[in-house]
Structure formats: C-alpha cells, structure tokens
mmCIF file of the C-alpha atoms, coordinates in Angstrom:
data_MODEL
# 
_entry.id   MODEL 
# 
loop_
_atom_site.group_PDB 
_atom_site.id 
_atom_site.type_symbol 
_atom_site.label_atom_id 
_atom_site.label_alt_id 
_atom_site.label_comp_id 
_atom_site.label_asym_id 
_atom_site.label_entity_id 
_atom_site.label_seq_id 
_atom_site.pdbx_PDB_ins_code 
_atom_site.Cartn_x 
_atom_site.Cartn_y 
_atom_site.Cartn_z 
_atom_site.occupancy 
_atom_site.B_iso_or_equiv 
_atom_site.pdbx_formal_charge 
_atom_site.auth_seq_id 
_atom_site.auth_comp_id 
_atom_site.auth_asym_id 
_atom_site.auth_atom_id 
_atom_site.pdbx_PDB_model_num 
ATOM 1   C CA . UNK A 1 1   ? 39.538  -14.946 -50.832 1.00 0.00 ? 1   UNK A CA 1 
ATOM 2   C CA . UNK A 1 2   ? 36.648  -17.947 -51.126 1.00 0.00 ? 2   UNK A CA 1 
ATOM 3   C CA . UNK A 1 3   ? 33.938  -17.995 -48.788 1.00 0.00 ? 3   UNK A CA 1 
ATOM 4   C CA . UNK A 1 4   ? 34.597  -20.669 -45.909 1.00 0.00 ? 4   UNK A CA 1 
ATOM 5   C CA . UNK A 1 5   ? 33.068  -24.126 -46.846 1.00 0.00 ? 5   UNK A CA 1 
ATOM 6   C CA . UNK A 1 6   ? 30.554  -25.358 -43.823 1.00 0.00 ? 6   UNK A CA 1 
ATOM 7   C CA . UNK A 1 7   ? 31.634  -28.632 -42.374 1.00 0.00 ? 7   UNK A CA 1 
ATOM 8   C CA . UNK A 1 8   ? 28.253  -30.621 -42.198 1.00 0.00 ? 8   UNK A CA 1 
ATOM 9   C CA . UNK A 1 9   ? 30.070  -32.497 -39.345 1.00 0.00 ? 9   UNK A CA 1 
ATOM 10  C CA . UNK A 1 10  ? 30.616  -29.626 -37.318 1.00 0.00 ? 10  UNK A CA 1 
ATOM 11  C CA . UNK A 1 11  ? 27.312  -28.354 -37.751 1.00 0.00 ? 11  UNK A CA 1 
ATOM 12  C CA . UNK A 1 12  ? 25.696  -31.265 -36.318 1.00 0.00 ? 12  UNK A CA 1 
ATOM 13  C CA . UNK A 1 13  ? 27.411  -31.114 -33.108 1.00 0.00 ? 13  UNK A CA 1 
ATOM 14  C CA . UNK A 1 14  ? 26.742  -27.054 -32.871 1.00 0.00 ? 14  UNK A CA 1 
ATOM 15  C CA . UNK A 1 15  ? 30.602  -26.126 -33.617 1.00 0.00 ? 15  UNK A CA 1 
ATOM 16  C CA . UNK A 1 16  ? 29.670  -25.002 -36.959 1.00 0.00 ? 16  UNK A CA 1 
ATOM 17  C CA . UNK A 1 17  ? 30.139  -21.077 -38.447 1.00 0.00 ? 17  UNK A CA 1 
ATOM 18  C CA . UNK A 1 18  ? 27.327  -19.569 -36.803 1.00 0.00 ? 18  UNK A CA 1 
ATOM 19  C CA . UNK A 1 19  ? 26.275  -15.847 -38.441 1.00 0.00 ? 19  UNK A CA 1 
ATOM 20  C CA . UNK A 1 20  ? 27.170  -13.059 -36.538 1.00 0.00 ? 20  UNK A CA 1 
ATOM 21  C CA . UNK A 1 21  ? 24.381  -11.802 -33.895 1.00 0.00 ? 21  UNK A CA 1 
ATOM 22  C CA . UNK A 1 22  ? 23.153  -8.298  -34.597 1.00 0.00 ? 22  UNK A CA 1 
ATOM 23  C CA . UNK A 1 23  ? 22.710  -5.378  -31.926 1.00 0.00 ? 23  UNK A CA 1 
ATOM 24  C CA . UNK A 1 24  ? 18.732  -5.497  -31.158 1.00 0.00 ? 24  UNK A CA 1 
ATOM 25  C CA . UNK A 1 25  ? 17.188  -1.825  -30.226 1.00 0.00 ? 25  UNK A CA 1 
ATOM 26  C CA . UNK A 1 26  ? 15.905  -1.842  -26.850 1.00 0.00 ? 26  UNK A CA 1 
ATOM 27  C CA . UNK A 1 27  ? 12.456  -0.565  -27.077 1.00 0.00 ? 27  UNK A CA 1 
ATOM 28  C CA . UNK A 1 28  ? 10.722  1.092   -24.044 1.00 0.00 ? 28  UNK A CA 1 
ATOM 29  C CA . UNK A 1 29  ? 7.866   -0.477  -23.207 1.00 0.00 ? 29  UNK A CA 1 
ATOM 30  C CA . UNK A 1 30  ? 4.590   1.458   -22.285 1.00 0.00 ? 30  UNK A CA 1 
ATOM 31  C CA . UNK A 1 31  ? 2.471   1.550   -19.386 1.00 0.00 ? 31  UNK A CA 1 
ATOM 32  C CA . UNK A 1 32  ? 0.329   -1.360  -19.222 1.00 0.00 ? 32  UNK A CA 1 
ATOM 33  C CA . UNK A 1 33  ? -2.797  -0.180  -18.346 1.00 0.00 ? 33  UNK A CA 1 
ATOM 34  C CA . UNK A 1 34  ? -5.225  -2.142  -15.771 1.00 0.00 ? 34  UNK A CA 1 
ATOM 35  C CA . UNK A 1 35  ? -7.754  -4.088  -17.211 1.00 0.00 ? 35  UNK A CA 1 
ATOM 36  C CA . UNK A 1 36  ? -11.476 -2.314  -16.655 1.00 0.00 ? 36  UNK A CA 1 
ATOM 37  C CA . UNK A 1 37  ? -12.852 -5.729  -15.360 1.00 0.00 ? 37  UNK A CA 1 
ATOM 38  C CA . UNK A 1 38  ? -10.773 -5.861  -12.813 1.00 0.00 ? 38  UNK A CA 1 
ATOM 39  C CA . UNK A 1 39  ? -12.136 -4.989  -9.327  1.00 0.00 ? 39  UNK A CA 1 
ATOM 40  C CA . UNK A 1 40  ? -10.592 -1.689  -7.490  1.00 0.00 ? 40  UNK A CA 1 
ATOM 41  C CA . UNK A 1 41  ? -9.195  -3.722  -5.144  1.00 0.00 ? 41  UNK A CA 1 
ATOM 42  C CA . UNK A 1 42  ? -7.039  -5.578  -7.804  1.00 0.00 ? 42  UNK A CA 1 
ATOM 43  C CA . UNK A 1 43  ? -5.618  -2.754  -9.195  1.00 0.00 ? 43  UNK A CA 1 
ATOM 44  C CA . UNK A 1 44  ? -2.197  -2.243  -6.769  1.00 0.00 ? 44  UNK A CA 1 
ATOM 45  C CA . UNK A 1 45  ? -1.149  -5.531  -7.185  1.00 0.00 ? 45  UNK A CA 1 
ATOM 46  C CA . UNK A 1 46  ? -1.711  -6.048  -10.823 1.00 0.00 ? 46  UNK A CA 1 
ATOM 47  C CA . UNK A 1 47  ? 0.298   -2.539  -11.411 1.00 0.00 ? 47  UNK A CA 1 
ATOM 48  C CA . UNK A 1 48  ? 3.044   -3.611  -8.691  1.00 0.00 ? 48  UNK A CA 1 
ATOM 49  C CA . UNK A 1 49  ? 3.100   -7.149  -10.554 1.00 0.00 ? 49  UNK A CA 1 
ATOM 50  C CA . UNK A 1 50  ? 3.496   -5.643  -14.060 1.00 0.00 ? 50  UNK A CA 1 
ATOM 51  C CA . UNK A 1 51  ? 6.040   -3.175  -13.281 1.00 0.00 ? 51  UNK A CA 1 
ATOM 52  C CA . UNK A 1 52  ? 7.998   -5.576  -11.352 1.00 0.00 ? 52  UNK A CA 1 
ATOM 53  C CA . UNK A 1 53  ? 8.073   -8.128  -14.638 1.00 0.00 ? 53  UNK A CA 1 
ATOM 54  C CA . UNK A 1 54  ? 7.908   -5.643  -17.435 1.00 0.00 ? 54  UNK A CA 1 
ATOM 55  C CA . UNK A 1 55  ? 12.212  -5.684  -17.009 1.00 0.00 ? 55  UNK A CA 1 
ATOM 56  C CA . UNK A 1 56  ? 12.208  -9.267  -17.034 1.00 0.00 ? 56  UNK A CA 1 
ATOM 57  C CA . UNK A 1 57  ? 10.239  -9.682  -20.321 1.00 0.00 ? 57  UNK A CA 1 
ATOM 58  C CA . UNK A 1 58  ? 6.656   -9.533  -19.930 1.00 0.00 ? 58  UNK A CA 1 
ATOM 59  C CA . UNK A 1 59  ? 4.517   -10.050 -22.836 1.00 0.00 ? 59  UNK A CA 1 
ATOM 60  C CA . UNK A 1 60  ? 0.889   -9.625  -23.773 1.00 0.00 ? 60  UNK A CA 1 
ATOM 61  C CA . UNK A 1 61  ? 0.030   -12.986 -23.377 1.00 0.00 ? 61  UNK A CA 1 
ATOM 62  C CA . UNK A 1 62  ? 1.495   -12.971 -19.709 1.00 0.00 ? 62  UNK A CA 1 
ATOM 63  C CA . UNK A 1 63  ? -1.032  -9.999  -18.782 1.00 0.00 ? 63  UNK A CA 1 
ATOM 64  C CA . UNK A 1 64  ? -4.212  -12.740 -18.506 1.00 0.00 ? 64  UNK A CA 1 
ATOM 65  C CA . UNK A 1 65  ? -2.264  -14.555 -15.879 1.00 0.00 ? 65  UNK A CA 1 
ATOM 66  C CA . UNK A 1 66  ? -1.365  -11.582 -13.747 1.00 0.00 ? 66  UNK A CA 1 
ATOM 67  C CA . UNK A 1 67  ? -4.893  -9.971  -14.443 1.00 0.00 ? 67  UNK A CA 1 
ATOM 68  C CA . UNK A 1 68  ? -5.862  -13.465 -12.398 1.00 0.00 ? 68  UNK A CA 1 
ATOM 69  C CA . UNK A 1 69  ? -3.158  -13.435 -9.949  1.00 0.00 ? 69  UNK A CA 1 
ATOM 70  C CA . UNK A 1 70  ? -4.237  -9.989  -8.856  1.00 0.00 ? 70  UNK A CA 1 
ATOM 71  C CA . UNK A 1 71  ? -7.965  -10.964 -8.787  1.00 0.00 ? 71  UNK A CA 1 
ATOM 72  C CA . UNK A 1 72  ? -6.987  -14.327 -6.439  1.00 0.00 ? 72  UNK A CA 1 
ATOM 73  C CA . UNK A 1 73  ? -5.312  -11.871 -4.425  1.00 0.00 ? 73  UNK A CA 1 
ATOM 74  C CA . UNK A 1 74  ? -8.630  -10.015 -4.131  1.00 0.00 ? 74  UNK A CA 1 
ATOM 75  C CA . UNK A 1 75  ? -10.760 -12.470 -3.469  1.00 0.00 ? 75  UNK A CA 1 
ATOM 76  C CA . UNK A 1 76  ? -8.569  -14.113 -1.026  1.00 0.00 ? 76  UNK A CA 1 
ATOM 77  C CA . UNK A 1 77  ? -8.812  -10.867 0.885   1.00 0.00 ? 77  UNK A CA 1 
ATOM 78  C CA . UNK A 1 78  ? -12.436 -10.191 1.115   1.00 0.00 ? 78  UNK A CA 1 
ATOM 79  C CA . UNK A 1 79  ? -12.924 -13.757 2.283   1.00 0.00 ? 79  UNK A CA 1 
ATOM 80  C CA . UNK A 1 80  ? -10.086 -12.582 5.085   1.00 0.00 ? 80  UNK A CA 1 
ATOM 81  C CA . UNK A 1 81  ? -12.851 -9.425  5.843   1.00 0.00 ? 81  UNK A CA 1 
ATOM 82  C CA . UNK A 1 82  ? -15.473 -12.187 6.121   1.00 0.00 ? 82  UNK A CA 1 
ATOM 83  C CA . UNK A 1 83  ? -13.645 -14.532 8.258   1.00 0.00 ? 83  UNK A CA 1 
ATOM 84  C CA . UNK A 1 84  ? -12.814 -11.599 10.366  1.00 0.00 ? 84  UNK A CA 1 
ATOM 85  C CA . UNK A 1 85  ? -16.113 -10.357 11.079  1.00 0.00 ? 85  UNK A CA 1 
ATOM 86  C CA . UNK A 1 86  ? -17.771 -13.498 11.197  1.00 0.00 ? 86  UNK A CA 1 
ATOM 87  C CA . UNK A 1 87  ? -15.368 -15.757 13.367  1.00 0.00 ? 87  UNK A CA 1 
ATOM 88  C CA . UNK A 1 88  ? -13.856 -19.575 11.939  1.00 0.00 ? 88  UNK A CA 1 
ATOM 89  C CA . UNK A 1 89  ? -17.585 -20.628 12.743  1.00 0.00 ? 89  UNK A CA 1 
ATOM 90  C CA . UNK A 1 90  ? -20.833 -19.720 11.835  1.00 0.00 ? 90  UNK A CA 1 
ATOM 91  C CA . UNK A 1 91  ? -24.186 -20.586 13.029  1.00 0.00 ? 91  UNK A CA 1 
ATOM 92  C CA . UNK A 1 92  ? -26.930 -22.236 10.445  1.00 0.00 ? 92  UNK A CA 1 
ATOM 93  C CA . UNK A 1 93  ? -29.904 -23.700 10.758  1.00 0.00 ? 93  UNK A CA 1 
ATOM 94  C CA . UNK A 1 94  ? -27.751 -27.231 11.594  1.00 0.00 ? 94  UNK A CA 1 
ATOM 95  C CA . UNK A 1 95  ? -25.990 -25.723 14.248  1.00 0.00 ? 95  UNK A CA 1 
ATOM 96  C CA . UNK A 1 96  ? -22.387 -24.198 14.126  1.00 0.00 ? 96  UNK A CA 1 
ATOM 97  C CA . UNK A 1 97  ? -20.197 -25.362 11.279  1.00 0.00 ? 97  UNK A CA 1 
ATOM 98  C CA . UNK A 1 98  ? -17.265 -24.007 9.736   1.00 0.00 ? 98  UNK A CA 1 
ATOM 99  C CA . UNK A 1 99  ? -17.432 -21.011 7.686   1.00 0.00 ? 99  UNK A CA 1 
ATOM 100 C CA . UNK A 1 100 ? -16.911 -21.938 4.189   1.00 0.00 ? 100 UNK A CA 1 
ATOM 101 C CA . UNK A 1 101 ? -15.210 -18.355 3.459   1.00 0.00 ? 101 UNK A CA 1 
ATOM 102 C CA . UNK A 1 102 ? -11.658 -20.339 4.847   1.00 0.00 ? 102 UNK A CA 1 
ATOM 103 C CA . UNK A 1 103 ? -12.065 -22.909 1.672   1.00 0.00 ? 103 UNK A CA 1 
ATOM 104 C CA . UNK A 1 104 ? -12.313 -19.676 -0.726  1.00 0.00 ? 104 UNK A CA 1 
ATOM 105 C CA . UNK A 1 105 ? -9.439  -18.096 1.442   1.00 0.00 ? 105 UNK A CA 1 
ATOM 106 C CA . UNK A 1 106 ? -7.341  -21.270 0.761   1.00 0.00 ? 106 UNK A CA 1 
ATOM 107 C CA . UNK A 1 107 ? -8.712  -21.493 -2.665  1.00 0.00 ? 107 UNK A CA 1 
ATOM 108 C CA . UNK A 1 108 ? -7.733  -18.348 -4.306  1.00 0.00 ? 108 UNK A CA 1 
ATOM 109 C CA . UNK A 1 109 ? -4.366  -18.192 -2.031  1.00 0.00 ? 109 UNK A CA 1 
ATOM 110 C CA . UNK A 1 110 ? -3.284  -21.106 -3.863  1.00 0.00 ? 110 UNK A CA 1 
ATOM 111 C CA . UNK A 1 111 ? -3.980  -20.109 -7.119  1.00 0.00 ? 111 UNK A CA 1 
ATOM 112 C CA . UNK A 1 112 ? -2.152  -17.081 -6.206  1.00 0.00 ? 112 UNK A CA 1 
ATOM 113 C CA . UNK A 1 113 ? 0.750   -18.530 -5.182  1.00 0.00 ? 113 UNK A CA 1 
ATOM 114 C CA . UNK A 1 114 ? 0.990   -20.682 -7.847  1.00 0.00 ? 114 UNK A CA 1 
ATOM 115 C CA . UNK A 1 115 ? 0.663   -17.725 -10.365 1.00 0.00 ? 115 UNK A CA 1 
ATOM 116 C CA . UNK A 1 116 ? 3.741   -15.832 -8.224  1.00 0.00 ? 116 UNK A CA 1 
ATOM 117 C CA . UNK A 1 117 ? 5.928   -18.919 -8.378  1.00 0.00 ? 117 UNK A CA 1 
ATOM 118 C CA . UNK A 1 118 ? 5.444   -19.114 -11.771 1.00 0.00 ? 118 UNK A CA 1 
ATOM 119 C CA . UNK A 1 119 ? 6.594   -15.491 -12.650 1.00 0.00 ? 119 UNK A CA 1 
ATOM 120 C CA . UNK A 1 120 ? 9.043   -15.538 -9.883  1.00 0.00 ? 120 UNK A CA 1 
ATOM 121 C CA . UNK A 1 121 ? 7.362   -12.705 -7.697  1.00 0.00 ? 121 UNK A CA 1 
ATOM 122 C CA . UNK A 1 122 ? 8.386   -14.610 -4.312  1.00 0.00 ? 122 UNK A CA 1 
ATOM 123 C CA . UNK A 1 123 ? 11.867  -14.766 -3.078  1.00 0.00 ? 123 UNK A CA 1 
ATOM 124 C CA . UNK A 1 124 ? 11.530  -18.749 -3.264  1.00 0.00 ? 124 UNK A CA 1 
ATOM 125 C CA . UNK A 1 125 ? 10.848  -18.669 -7.160  1.00 0.00 ? 125 UNK A CA 1 
ATOM 126 C CA . UNK A 1 126 ? 13.324  -16.447 -7.024  1.00 0.00 ? 126 UNK A CA 1 
ATOM 127 C CA . UNK A 1 127 ? 16.307  -18.195 -5.515  1.00 0.00 ? 127 UNK A CA 1 
ATOM 128 C CA . UNK A 1 128 ? 15.212  -21.520 -7.294  1.00 0.00 ? 128 UNK A CA 1 
ATOM 129 C CA . UNK A 1 129 ? 15.377  -19.927 -10.267 1.00 0.00 ? 129 UNK A CA 1 
ATOM 130 C CA . UNK A 1 130 ? 18.536  -18.495 -9.763  1.00 0.00 ? 130 UNK A CA 1 
ATOM 131 C CA . UNK A 1 131 ? 19.840  -21.600 -8.832  1.00 0.00 ? 131 UNK A CA 1 
ATOM 132 C CA . UNK A 1 132 ? 18.581  -23.628 -11.598 1.00 0.00 ? 132 UNK A CA 1 
ATOM 133 C CA . UNK A 1 133 ? 19.628  -20.861 -13.647 1.00 0.00 ? 133 UNK A CA 1 
ATOM 134 C CA . UNK A 1 134 ? 23.761  -21.617 -12.142 1.00 0.00 ? 134 UNK A CA 1 
ATOM 135 C CA . UNK A 1 135 ? 23.372  -24.913 -12.175 1.00 0.00 ? 135 UNK A CA 1 
ATOM 136 C CA . UNK A 1 136 ? 22.740  -25.080 -15.787 1.00 0.00 ? 136 UNK A CA 1 
ATOM 137 C CA . UNK A 1 137 ? 25.628  -22.816 -16.240 1.00 0.00 ? 137 UNK A CA 1 
ATOM 138 C CA . UNK A 1 138 ? 28.067  -24.917 -14.371 1.00 0.00 ? 138 UNK A CA 1 
ATOM 139 C CA . UNK A 1 139 ? 26.624  -27.888 -16.404 1.00 0.00 ? 139 UNK A CA 1 
ATOM 140 C CA . UNK A 1 140 ? 27.206  -26.067 -19.473 1.00 0.00 ? 140 UNK A CA 1 
ATOM 141 C CA . UNK A 1 141 ? 30.928  -24.862 -18.150 1.00 0.00 ? 141 UNK A CA 1 
ATOM 142 C CA . UNK A 1 142 ? 31.679  -28.750 -17.382 1.00 0.00 ? 142 UNK A CA 1 
ATOM 143 C CA . UNK A 1 143 ? 30.389  -29.772 -20.993 1.00 0.00 ? 143 UNK A CA 1 
ATOM 144 C CA . UNK A 1 144 ? 32.764  -27.114 -22.570 1.00 0.00 ? 144 UNK A CA 1 
ATOM 145 C CA . UNK A 1 145 ? 35.475  -27.591 -20.568 1.00 0.00 ? 145 UNK A CA 1 
ATOM 146 C CA . UNK A 1 146 ? 35.591  -31.573 -21.740 1.00 0.00 ? 146 UNK A CA 1 
ATOM 147 C CA . UNK A 1 147 ? 35.326  -31.124 -25.147 1.00 0.00 ? 147 UNK A CA 1 
ATOM 148 C CA . UNK A 1 148 ? 37.470  -27.705 -24.673 1.00 0.00 ? 148 UNK A CA 1 
ATOM 149 C CA . UNK A 1 149 ? 35.803  -24.742 -25.910 1.00 0.00 ? 149 UNK A CA 1 
ATOM 150 C CA . UNK A 1 150 ? 36.437  -21.502 -23.618 1.00 0.00 ? 150 UNK A CA 1 
ATOM 151 C CA . UNK A 1 151 ? 33.183  -19.547 -22.733 1.00 0.00 ? 151 UNK A CA 1 
ATOM 152 C CA . UNK A 1 152 ? 33.735  -16.000 -21.286 1.00 0.00 ? 152 UNK A CA 1 
ATOM 153 C CA . UNK A 1 153 ? 30.844  -15.064 -19.240 1.00 0.00 ? 153 UNK A CA 1 
# 
C-alpha cells in the first residue's frame, strides 16, 4: 500500500497528517539542594516552594527565582521583627521619623508576591491560572465545533 500523500493546504490549516506521539518516560527528579548562600531563615520556604513546584515542571532555570523569592521573604521577616522591636516611628536627631524598615518590608513583600504569583504559589494565582486554562479550553472547543472537529478531553 503506498504511503498517503500530504495535503499542503490541510497542513497549513493545522489539519495535515501528524506523526504519532510516543510515550515519554517519566524520570523521578532528584531532590534539589538549598543554595549555600541562602540565609538559614530562607531555607524552609525554599524547600517548600521547590517541593510544590517540582510536580508542575520546575526547571533548573526557575531555581534562581525561587531563591530570590525565599530571600525576599526572609528580608521581609527581618524588617518585620525590627518594626516590632522599635515601632513605626523611630527617634532621630531631627525628631521622630517613620521607621525605614517599613519601606524595606513593603518592597521585599511586593517582590515576594510578584514571584509567587508568577509561579502560581498563591490561591488567587492558582485560580486565575485555572480560569485562564478553562477559558482557553472553552475557546478551543468552540472553534473545533465550528470547523467540525471532535476533541476528546
């Protein structure tokens, strides 16, 4: 039996013949070591974040962002302890001023939240990612229905 010919027009529309996919072997990921330059107070968050993200497809390139997120959380906690110890206002030679640790706490907390949201580590970001995924599937299903393709989920 001769090999089927490819239809160039159908291929452009994404409906050409596609090669069969082969099963990919799942490799168990080795535990990721905590970076040696990370302060002790950031180790636990790093371990928890890596454990959460490994099943989702964490790659080595992502580890620096997780390191930075853990470091930001550590610095925010340090600033928080300083604020608790010294208060919101501190005495200076020019009178009472707002504690500069408030700005540090805000900046490091913002940095932490940006990275955590990017990786889906907050409930809001997980919901948003889930809703975007569902919206994409719904849109795809509508397009498939219009052109007459049946997709099995």
